[in-house]
C-alpha positions in Angstrom: 54.0 49.8 111.3 52.6 46.3 112.0 54.8 43.2 112.0 53.4 42.2 108.6 54.1 45.5 107.0 57.3 46.0 105.0 58.9 49.1 103.6 61.2 48.0 100.8 63.3 49.3 97.9 62.4 47.5 94.6 64.9 47.6 91.7 64.6 46.1 88.2 67.6 45.8 85.9 67.7 45.4 82.1 68.9 42.0 80.9 70.6 43.0 77.6 73.9 44.7 78.3 73.6 47.4 75.6 69.8 47.9 75.7 68.0 50.8 77.3 64.9 50.7 79.5 64.4 54.4 78.9 66.2 57.4 77.5 68.4 57.8 74.5 70.7 54.9 73.6 73.8 56.3 72.0 74.8 52.9 70.8 71.7 52.0 68.8 70.7 55.7 68.3 67.2 54.9 69.5 65.2 57.1 71.8 63.2 55.3 74.5 62.3 58.4 76.5 58.6 57.8 75.9 58.8 54.6 77.9 59.1 56.5 81.2 55.6 57.8 80.7 53.9 54.4 80.2 56.0 52.9 83.0 54.8 55.5 85.5 51.2 55.1 84.2 51.4 51.4 84.8 52.8 51.9 88.3 50.0 54.3 89.1 47.4 51.8 87.7 48.8 48.9 89.8 48.8 51.0 93.0 45.2 51.9 92.4 44.5 48.2 92.8 47.2 46.9 95.2 47.3 47.6 98.9 50.7 49.3 98.5 51.9 52.8 99.2 54.5 54.6 97.1 57.0 56.7 99.1 59.5 57.4 96.4 60.4 56.4 92.8 62.8 57.2 90.0 62.7 55.8 86.5 66.3 55.6 85.2 67.8 54.6 81.8 68.6 51.0 82.7 66.6 50.4 85.8 64.1 51.9 88.2 64.0 52.6 91.9 60.9 52.4 94.1 60.4 52.8 97.8 57.1 51.1 98.6 55.2 49.9 101.7 52.7 47.0 101.6 49.4 47.5 103.5 47.9 44.1 104.4 45.9 46.1 107.0 44.0 47.8 104.1 43.5 44.6 102.2 41.9 43.0 105.2 39.1 45.7 105.0 38.2 44.9 101.5 35.1 42.8 100.8 35.3 39.6 98.8 33.9 41.5 95.8 36.4 44.3 96.0 39.3 41.8 96.2 37.9 40.0 93.1 37.4 43.3 91.1 40.9 44.6 92.0 42.6 41.3 91.0 40.7 40.9 87.7 41.7 44.5 86.8 45.3 43.7 87.5 45.4 40.5 85.4 43.0 41.7 82.6 44.4 41.2 79.1 41.3 43.0 77.5 41.8 46.7 76.9 39.5 49.6 75.9 40.6 51.8 73.0 42.5 54.1 75.4 44.5 51.1 76.8 42.8 50.9 80.1 41.5 47.5 81.2 37.9 46.5 80.6 35.7 46.1 83.6 35.5 42.5 84.8 32.3 40.6 84.1 29.9 39.5 86.9 30.6 35.9 86.0 34.3 36.4 86.5 33.7 38.2 89.8 31.3 35.5 91.1 33.8 32.8 90.2 36.2 34.3 92.7 33.7 35.4 95.4 32.1 32.0 95.6 35.5 30.5 96.6 36.5 32.0 100.0 39.9 30.3 99.9 40.7 31.9 96.6 39.6 35.3 97.9 42.1 35.1 100.8 44.9 34.0 98.5 44.2 37.0 96.2 43.9 39.3 99.2 47.4 38.4 100.3 48.7 38.8 96.7 47.2 42.3 96.5 49.3 43.4 99.5 52.5 41.6 98.4 55.4 43.7 97.1 56.7 40.6 95.2 53.4 40.2 93.4 53.2 43.9 92.6 56.8 43.9 91.2 56.0 40.7 89.2 53.0 42.3 87.6 54.9 45.5 86.9 58.0 43.9 85.4 55.9 41.5 83.3 54.0 44.4 81.8 57.2 46.3 81.0 59.0 43.4 79.5 56.1 42.4 77.3 55.5 46.0 76.0 59.2 46.8 75.6 60.0 43.5 73.8 57.0 44.1 71.5 58.3 47.5 70.7 61.8 46.2 70.1 60.5 43.3 68.0 62.3 40.7 70.0 61.3 37.8 72.2 63.0 36.5 75.4 64.1 37.6 78.7 64.1 41.3 79.5 65.3 41.8 83.1 68.7 40.9 84.4 67.1 38.9 87.2 64.5 39.1 90.0 64.1 42.5 91.6 66.1 43.3 94.7 64.5 44.4 97.9 65.7 45.6 101.3 63.5 45.9 104.3 63.6 49.3 106.0 62.9 49.0 109.7 63.0 52.6 111.0 62.4 56.2 110.0 66.2 56.8 109.5 66.5 54.0 107.0 63.3 55.1 105.2 64.6 58.7 104.9 68.1 57.5 103.7 66.5 55.4 101.1 64.3 58.3 99.9 67.4 60.5 99.6 69.2 57.8 97.6 66.3 57.5 95.2 65.8 61.3 94.9 69.4 62.0 94.3 70.0 59.1 91.8 68.9 61.0 88.7 71.1 64.0 89.7 74.1 61.8 90.2 73.4 60.2 86.8 73.2 63.7 85.2 69.6 63.1 84.2 68.7 66.5 85.8 70.6 69.4 87.2 68.5 69.4 90.4 65.7 67.5 92.0 62.9 69.6 90.4 64.5 69.1 87.0 64.7 65.3 87.3 61.7 64.0 85.3 59.7 60.9 86.2 60.6 61.0 89.8 58.6 61.4 93.0 60.8 64.4 93.9 59.7 66.3 90.9 56.0 65.3 91.4 56.0 66.6 94.9 57.9 69.8 94.0 55.6 70.7 91.1 52.5 69.9 93.2 53.7 72.2 96.1 54.6 74.9 93.6 51.2 74.7 92.1 49.5 74.9 95.5 51.4 78.1 96.1 50.3 79.5 92.8 46.6 78.6 93.4 46.8 80.3 96.9 48.2 83.5 95.2 45.3 83.6 92.8 42.8 83.0 95.6 44.3 85.9 97.6 44.0 88.1 94.6 40.4 87.3 94.2 39.6 87.9 97.8 41.3 91.3 97.4 38.8 92.1 94.7 41.1 91.5 91.7 39.4 90.3 88.5 41.6 87.6 86.9 42.2 87.9 83.1 41.3 85.0 80.8 45.0 84.1 80.7 45.2 84.1 84.5 42.1 81.9 84.7 43.7 79.4 82.4 46.9 79.4 84.4 44.8 78.9 87.6 43.1 75.9 86.0 46.4 74.4 85.0 47.9 75.0 88.5 44.9 73.2 90.0 45.5 70.2 87.9 49.2 70.2 88.9 48.3 70.2 92.6 47.1 66.7 92.2 50.3 65.4 90.6 51.5 63.9 93.8 48.2 62.7 95.1 49.0 59.1 94.3 52.2 59.2 96.4 52.0 58.6 100.2 51.7 61.9 102.0 54.9 62.0 104.1 53.3 64.3 106.7 50.0 62.4 106.8 48.5 60.1 109.5 49.6 57.0 107.6 53.2 58.2 107.1 55.9 55.8 108.5 58.1 58.8 109.3 
């Protein structure tokens, strides 16, 4: 990793003592489980636009854990136009019917690209863990407060981050994140812990094995039934479940 690349653990805590970020709140008797889904969707959306890698994550009841790595080396490769489009997507307040941001206009893009200094400021922001967490937490707080019908502060404070300087620290942090839902009794095992990178990777690997089994059967001359074809299609979709996570055995892995 270069000198300007950080691997850090980001954590956001809920401000209200009795309020839940996700899961079932036994005090208010409200179920916030659905929030896990839109939090992960937002994380994935932001990572499509930021120069940041996701190593591990877990969405808990009162907080979330993330192990991320910023990639200023990737951001430096982007053209001025790509920087502008990525930033405008991140800050867009205009949504399509499906909730995704509308494409930025040419006028908005040119306003940024015609200002080289602005481009460089945004390039740095798009590889900043602090900026990424700010945009994530802002989205979560606005959406959760709207759902709860309340205004005001949502998070306990600024997210906490610890720099991880070597492979041992990175692995220890991953183990802490992966085991957190099990310790909190949110799952009996890693594969059963929903909305975690551990489950994403497990399900994807299991699906790859299932796809390989069907392929071997075809090569052996077996004709798959309609049900098996449907299961194969579903397995193929699940193989992509962890594609947005950093491949730990890939060329870009910090391990």
